[in-house]
C-alpha atoms as one frame of an Amber mdcrd trajectory, in Angstrom:
protein
  24.251   2.309  -4.868  26.990   1.449  -7.282  26.255   1.679 -11.008  26.916
  -2.039 -11.428  24.194  -2.837  -8.857  21.739  -0.617 -10.708  22.638  -2.231
 -14.030  22.077  -5.713 -12.562  18.642  -4.676 -11.293  17.695  -3.077 -14.611
  18.795  -6.119 -16.608  16.172  -8.195 -14.770  13.393  -5.876 -15.930  11.376
  -5.712 -19.122  13.251  -3.116 -21.242   9.949  -1.775 -22.601   8.482  -1.099
 -19.146   8.138   2.523 -18.007   9.695   3.280 -14.601   9.943   6.244 -12.250
  13.578   6.847 -11.389  15.741   9.349  -9.570  19.434   9.334 -10.400  22.032
  11.728  -9.083  25.803  11.747  -9.402  28.512  13.482  -7.432  29.200  15.816
 -10.344  25.775  17.427  -9.963  26.548  18.454  -6.389  30.282  18.993  -6.645
  31.861  22.377  -6.063  33.952  24.354  -8.494  37.720  23.913  -8.178  37.835
  27.630  -7.308  35.636  27.155  -4.205  37.063  26.953  -0.718  35.330  23.638
  -0.021  35.172  20.296  -1.787  32.902  17.285  -1.825  35.231  14.323  -1.496
  34.474  10.938  -2.994  34.461   9.465   0.514  31.889  12.026   1.643  29.755
  11.423  -1.451  29.871   7.648  -0.834  28.638   8.199   2.737  25.831  10.430
   1.459  24.803   7.759  -1.050  24.797   5.092   1.658  22.616   7.263   3.903
  20.328   8.018   0.959  19.895   4.283   0.262  18.782   3.792   3.867  16.288
   6.690   3.947  12.561   5.990   3.941  10.909   7.370   0.844   7.456   7.888
   2.305   6.914  11.246   0.583   7.931   9.992  -2.843   5.968   6.761  -2.374
   2.916   8.744  -1.276   3.164  11.098  -4.270   3.388   8.207  -6.728   0.541
   6.394  -4.954  -1.633   9.493  -5.210  -0.881   9.777  -8.928  -1.715   6.101
  -9.386  -5.062   6.704  -7.671  -5.744   9.593 -10.059  -5.099   7.468 -13.149
  -6.287   4.007 -12.128  -9.376   2.662 -13.901 -11.705  -0.199 -13.198 -11.289
  -3.465 -15.055 -14.011  -4.162 -17.549
């Protein structure tokens, strides 16, 4: 996802609302210039595209379980 797409989505939300978010950039996974390999921008873009298409069942399940732990009945 491009930053501009994320910004557009966030601008539609209530700025006081709490959200769960995961955000990673290429720099966090990049190699040192001294290494024998490199993570190219093209490769990182492909990884991001694949990541956007992945099902997030495990994350969804973990959040759903936490919601169940904290949910309370309406009075």
